[in-house]
C-alpha positions as CSV (number, residue, x, y, z in Angstrom):
1,M,-81.2,236.6,10.4
2,S,-83.4,239.6,11.1
3,L,-81.9,243.0,11.6
4,P,-82.5,245.2,14.7
5,R,-83.5,248.8,14.3
6,I,-80.8,250.6,12.3
7,D,-80.6,254.2,11.2
8,V,-78.4,254.9,8.2
9,V,-77.6,258.6,8.8
10,V,-76.2,260.6,5.9
11,L,-74.8,264.1,6.9
12,N,-75.2,266.7,4.2
13,Y,-73.8,270.1,3.7
14,N,-74.2,271.5,0.2
15,T,-73.7,268.2,-1.6
16,R,-76.7,268.1,-3.9
17,D,-75.0,266.6,-6.9
18,I,-73.2,264.0,-4.8
19,L,-76.5,263.0,-3.1
20,A,-78.1,262.6,-6.5
21,Q,-75.4,260.0,-7.3
22,C,-75.2,258.1,-4.1
23,L,-78.6,258.2,-2.4
24,P,-80.3,255.9,-4.9
25,M,-77.9,253.1,-4.1
26,V,-78.1,253.7,-0.4
27,L,-81.8,253.3,-0.6
28,K,-81.7,250.3,-2.9
29,H,-79.3,248.4,-0.6
30,S,-81.0,249.4,2.6
31,Q,-84.5,248.2,1.9
32,H,-84.9,246.0,5.0
33,E,-87.4,245.9,7.8
34,N,-86.3,248.0,10.8
35,V,-83.8,250.0,8.6
36,R,-84.4,253.7,8.1
37,V,-82.4,256.0,5.9
38,V,-81.9,259.5,7.4
39,L,-80.6,262.7,5.9
40,A,-79.3,265.1,8.5
41,D,-78.8,268.5,6.9
42,N,-76.2,270.8,8.3
43,A,-78.0,274.0,7.3
44,S,-77.1,273.7,3.7
45,T,-77.3,276.9,1.5
46,D,-77.8,275.1,-1.8
47,D,-81.0,273.3,-2.9
48,S,-79.9,269.9,-1.7
49,L,-82.6,269.6,0.9
50,E,-85.3,270.5,-1.5
51,F,-83.9,268.2,-4.1
52,V,-84.0,265.2,-1.7
53,K,-87.6,266.0,-0.6
54,R,-88.7,266.3,-4.2
55,T,-86.8,263.3,-5.5
56,F,-87.1,260.7,-2.7
57,G,-90.2,261.8,-0.8
58,N,-90.9,259.8,2.3
59,Q,-88.3,257.2,1.5
60,I,-85.8,259.3,3.5
61,H,-86.4,260.7,6.9
62,I,-85.0,264.3,7.1
63,I,-83.5,266.0,10.1
64,K,-82.9,269.7,9.5
65,L,-80.2,271.2,11.7
66,D,-80.2,275.0,12.5
67,Q,-76.6,275.6,11.6
68,N,-73.5,273.9,10.2
69,Y,-72.1,272.0,13.2
70,G,-69.4,270.3,11.2
71,F,-69.0,266.6,10.9
72,A,-68.6,265.9,14.6
73,G,-71.2,268.3,15.9
74,G,-73.6,267.6,13.1
75,Y,-73.7,263.9,13.9
76,N,-74.0,264.6,17.6
77,E,-77.0,266.8,17.0
78,A,-78.6,264.5,14.4
79,L,-78.3,261.3,16.5
80,K,-80.2,263.0,19.4
81,H,-83.2,262.6,17.1
82,C,-82.5,258.9,16.4
83,D,-83.3,256.0,18.8
84,A,-82.4,252.9,16.8
85,E,-80.3,250.2,18.4
86,Y,-77.5,250.8,15.9
87,F,-76.4,253.7,13.7
88,V,-74.5,253.9,10.5
89,L,-72.7,257.2,10.0
90,L,-72.4,257.3,6.2
91,N,-70.7,260.0,4.2
92,S,-72.8,261.7,1.5
93,D,-70.3,260.6,-1.1
94,A,-70.5,256.9,-0.1
95,E,-72.8,254.1,-1.2
96,P,-73.0,250.4,-0.2
97,A,-72.0,247.9,-2.8
98,H,-74.6,245.2,-2.1
99,S,-77.8,244.5,-0.1
100,E,-76.0,242.4,2.5
101,W,-73.9,245.2,3.8
102,L,-75.9,245.8,7.0
103,Y,-76.4,242.1,7.6
104,E,-72.6,241.5,7.6
105,L,-72.0,244.4,9.9
106,Y,-74.6,243.2,12.3
107,A,-73.2,239.7,12.2
108,T,-69.9,241.1,13.3
109,A,-71.6,242.7,16.2
110,L,-73.2,239.4,17.2
111,E,-69.9,237.5,17.0
112,N,-68.0,239.8,19.5
113,T,-69.3,240.3,23.0
114,D,-67.3,243.5,23.5
115,F,-68.6,245.0,20.2
116,A,-68.9,248.8,20.0
117,A,-68.3,249.7,16.3
118,A,-67.2,248.4,13.0
119,Q,-66.5,249.5,9.5
120,P,-67.0,247.8,6.1
121,K,-64.3,247.4,3.5
122,I,-64.1,250.8,1.8
123,L,-63.2,250.8,-1.9
124,D,-62.6,253.7,-4.4
125,Y,-65.9,254.9,-6.0
126,K,-64.3,255.4,-9.4
127,R,-61.8,252.5,-9.2
128,N,-63.7,249.7,-7.5
129,G,-60.7,247.4,-7.3
130,K,-58.7,249.8,-5.2
131,F,-59.0,250.7,-1.6
132,E,-60.1,254.2,-0.7
133,Y,-57.9,256.4,1.4
134,A,-60.4,257.1,4.2
135,G,-60.5,253.8,6.0
136,A,-59.6,251.1,3.4
137,A,-60.0,247.8,5.2
138,G,-59.8,249.1,8.8
139,G,-57.9,251.7,10.8
140,F,-54.7,251.4,12.8
141,I,-52.3,253.9,14.4
142,D,-48.7,254.2,15.6
143,H,-47.4,255.3,18.9
144,Y,-47.1,258.9,17.7
145,G,-50.7,259.3,16.6
146,F,-50.2,258.7,12.9
147,P,-53.2,256.8,11.5
148,F,-53.0,254.3,8.7
149,C,-55.1,251.4,7.3
150,K,-55.1,247.9,6.1
151,G,-54.7,248.9,2.4
152,R,-53.4,252.4,2.8
153,I,-50.1,253.7,4.4
154,F,-49.8,257.5,4.1
155,G,-50.5,258.2,0.3
156,N,-49.8,254.6,-0.8
157,V,-53.2,253.0,-1.5
158,E,-53.2,249.3,-2.4
159,I,-55.2,247.4,-5.0
160,D,-57.8,245.1,-3.3
161,T,-56.7,241.5,-4.1
162,H,-58.7,240.2,-1.2
163,Q,-55.6,240.2,1.0
164,Y,-57.4,241.6,4.0
165,E,-60.6,239.5,4.2
166,Q,-60.3,238.5,7.8
167,S,-62.5,240.4,10.3
168,E,-60.3,241.4,13.2
169,P,-60.0,244.1,16.0
170,I,-58.8,247.4,14.7
171,F,-57.9,250.7,16.3
172,W,-60.4,252.9,14.5
173,A,-63.3,252.6,12.1
174,S,-63.7,255.2,9.4
175,G,-66.2,257.9,9.7
176,A,-67.0,257.5,6.0
177,A,-69.0,254.4,7.0
178,L,-69.1,253.8,10.7
179,F,-71.4,251.2,12.2
180,I,-71.9,251.8,15.9
181,K,-74.0,250.5,18.7
182,R,-76.2,253.3,20.2
183,D,-75.3,252.3,23.8
184,A,-71.6,252.6,23.0
185,W,-72.1,256.0,21.3
186,N,-74.0,257.3,24.3
187,L,-71.5,255.9,26.8
188,V,-68.7,258.2,25.4
189,N,-71.1,261.0,24.4
190,G,-70.5,260.7,20.7
191,L,-67.9,262.6,18.7
192,D,-65.9,265.5,20.2
193,P,-67.4,268.6,18.6
194,S,-64.2,270.6,19.2
195,F,-62.6,268.6,16.3
196,F,-65.2,270.0,13.9
197,A,-63.9,267.6,11.2
198,H,-61.1,265.0,10.7
199,M,-59.6,262.5,13.3
200,E,-62.8,262.7,15.3
201,E,-63.7,259.1,14.6
202,I,-60.2,257.9,15.7
203,D,-60.7,259.8,18.9
204,L,-64.1,258.2,19.4
205,C,-62.7,254.7,18.9
206,W,-59.8,255.4,21.2
207,R,-62.3,256.4,23.9
208,L,-64.3,253.3,23.3
209,Q,-61.3,251.2,23.8
210,L,-60.6,252.9,27.1
211,H,-63.9,251.4,28.2
212,N,-62.7,247.9,27.1
213,L,-65.0,247.9,24.0
214,G,-63.9,246.5,20.7
215,I,-63.7,248.1,17.2
216,Y,-63.8,245.6,14.3
217,S,-63.2,245.4,10.5
218,C,-65.9,243.8,8.5
219,P,-64.6,243.1,5.0
220,K,-67.6,241.1,3.8
221,S,-69.5,244.4,3.9
222,V,-68.4,246.7,1.1
223,V,-68.9,250.4,0.6
224,Y,-67.7,252.6,-2.3
225,H,-66.4,256.1,-1.3
226,M,-65.5,259.0,-3.5
227,G,-63.2,260.7,-1.0
228,G,-62.3,264.3,-0.8
229,A,-65.7,265.3,-2.1
230,T,-66.2,267.9,0.7
231,L,-62.6,268.8,1.5
232,S,-59.7,267.7,-0.7
233,N,-56.4,266.2,0.6
234,Q,-54.8,269.1,-1.2
235,N,-56.6,271.7,0.9
236,P,-54.4,273.4,3.5
237,K,-57.3,273.5,5.9
238,K,-57.4,269.7,6.0
239,T,-53.7,269.7,6.9
240,F,-54.5,272.1,9.8
241,L,-57.3,270.1,11.1
242,N,-55.5,266.7,10.9
243,F,-52.4,268.0,12.7
244,R,-54.2,270.0,15.3
245,N,-56.8,267.3,16.0
246,S,-54.1,264.6,16.3
247,L,-52.4,266.5,19.1
248,I,-55.7,267.1,20.8
249,M,-56.5,263.4,20.6
250,M,-53.2,262.3,22.0
251,H,-53.4,264.9,24.8
252,K,-56.9,263.6,25.7
253,N,-56.3,259.9,25.6
254,L,-52.7,259.1,26.5
255,P,-52.0,258.5,30.2
256,D,-50.3,261.4,31.9
257,S,-47.2,259.2,32.5
258,V,-46.5,259.1,28.7
259,A,-48.4,262.0,27.2
260,S,-45.9,264.8,27.5
261,K,-43.0,262.8,26.1
262,R,-45.0,261.3,23.3
263,I,-46.5,264.6,22.2
264,L,-43.0,266.2,22.2
265,Q,-41.8,263.4,19.9
266,R,-44.9,263.9,17.7
267,K,-44.1,267.6,17.4
268,F,-40.6,266.7,16.1
269,L,-42.1,264.4,13.5
270,D,-44.5,267.2,12.5
271,G,-41.6,269.5,12.0
272,L,-40.1,266.9,9.5
273,A,-43.5,266.8,7.8
274,G,-43.3,270.6,7.5
275,V,-39.9,270.4,5.8
276,F,-41.2,267.7,3.5
277,F,-44.1,270.0,2.4
278,M,-41.6,272.8,1.7
279,L,-39.5,270.5,-0.4
280,Q,-42.7,269.6,-2.3
281,G,-43.4,273.2,-3.0
282,K,-46.4,273.4,-0.6
283,P,-45.4,276.1,1.9
284,L,-49.1,276.8,2.8
285,H,-49.3,273.3,4.3
286,T,-46.2,273.9,6.3
287,L,-47.8,277.1,7.7
288,Q,-50.9,275.1,8.6
289,I,-48.8,272.7,10.6
290,I,-47.3,275.7,12.5
291,K,-50.8,277.1,13.0
292,A,-52.0,273.7,14.3
293,H,-49.2,273.5,16.9
294,R,-49.9,277.1,18.1
295,E,-53.6,276.5,18.5
296,Y,-53.0,273.2,20.4
297,D,-50.5,275.0,22.7
298,K,-53.1,277.7,23.3
299,I,-56.0,275.4,24.2
300,K,-54.3,272.3,25.7
301,A,-55.0,273.5,29.3
302,Q,-58.8,273.4,28.5
303,I,-58.8,270.0,26.9
304,K,-60.8,267.5,29.0
305,K,-58.8,264.3,29.4
306,S,-60.2,260.9,29.1
307,D,-59.9,258.3,31.9
308,S,-56.7,256.9,30.4
309,R,-55.8,253.9,32.5
310,I,-55.1,251.6,29.6
311,M,-51.5,251.9,28.4
312,P,-51.0,252.4,24.6
313,Q,-49.3,249.1,24.1
314,N,-52.4,247.3,25.4
315,L,-54.7,248.9,22.8
316,K,-55.8,246.9,19.8
317,G,-54.5,248.2,16.5
318,M,-51.6,250.4,17.8
319,I,-48.3,249.4,16.4
320,L,-45.1,249.5,18.4
321,E,-43.0,251.4,15.9
322,S,-42.8,254.8,14.2
323,L,-44.8,254.7,11.0
324,V,-42.9,257.7,9.6
325,F,-39.5,256.0,10.1
326,S,-40.7,252.6,8.9
327,Y,-42.3,254.1,5.8
328,F,-39.8,256.6,4.7
329,F,-36.5,255.0,5.8
330,K,-37.3,251.2,5.9
331,G,-39.5,251.2,2.8
332,K,-42.4,249.5,4.5
333,K,-45.1,250.8,2.1
334,T,-47.9,248.2,2.6
335,F,-49.8,247.1,5.6
336,S,-48.6,243.5,5.4
337,A,-45.1,244.8,6.2
338,Y,-46.2,245.8,9.7
339,L,-46.2,242.5,11.5
340,D,-45.3,243.8,15.0
341,R,-48.8,245.1,15.9
342,G,-50.3,245.8,19.3
């Protein structure tokens, strides 16, 4: 099987040391005809761009952006300069595990007539036998906008025992290693730059589903991901972005008939999360949740809504229960416990 034109696009902002670790393996496992490795630099202030030019030369095509547009805006700007049939959005702290990774992703595209995007199985860079938080074996979501994965529910990350080896429709593909058809990307105008970072790939995949396009897991393709290399899970800013962007995503993509009630319920659950952070001795995270709600309330009238004619229960990969209630009160800690899936 020959590959179509594919651009593997790595977005960089001041990650020189990480690029030194990961780019050699990206290049090694992407040496195929029609495949180009691209570094999109988000106006880095370290010497990462010079390092890449000096070390890898013309093996890597460089796109130099004029400012730091964040993850969403950075990829939107970078992909304007790419015209391949498929893109891979690959984090700077991620690397493919084998040379068949692109073939497996492309095979998934060929097998599904509604194909828009897919993600490989994402394993921990330092502990290869364990799933990685940001995507694991494919993304799902509950009715209240809480994302989870095959292999990761909240902070509980599973060991990979090949329990999730079946390719299947999912709700969202991780932005750590997102394989997407250019036509699908253009159809929905890429990522929402107002998100800046976090949850933007979930919003993207939701909008693709609203166009009756499919998102798939591809466990035969494997990528190792460091995770938290640019913004740690312990950083309160990440809490702010996750909670704010989740509300924006629900506001955009839920039909008007259910949006107000569902968002009100989500706000109640966020309040519980704030109490949980306080009990953990993390008051700054609680304050960030409050800040996220205030900003959402301030901007919600300006948020452009998607054409949300598909009801949530008809979306692939959305479960019909509360993840928070099932995890904390029913003890459902692993993905296999969630059998009632939409």
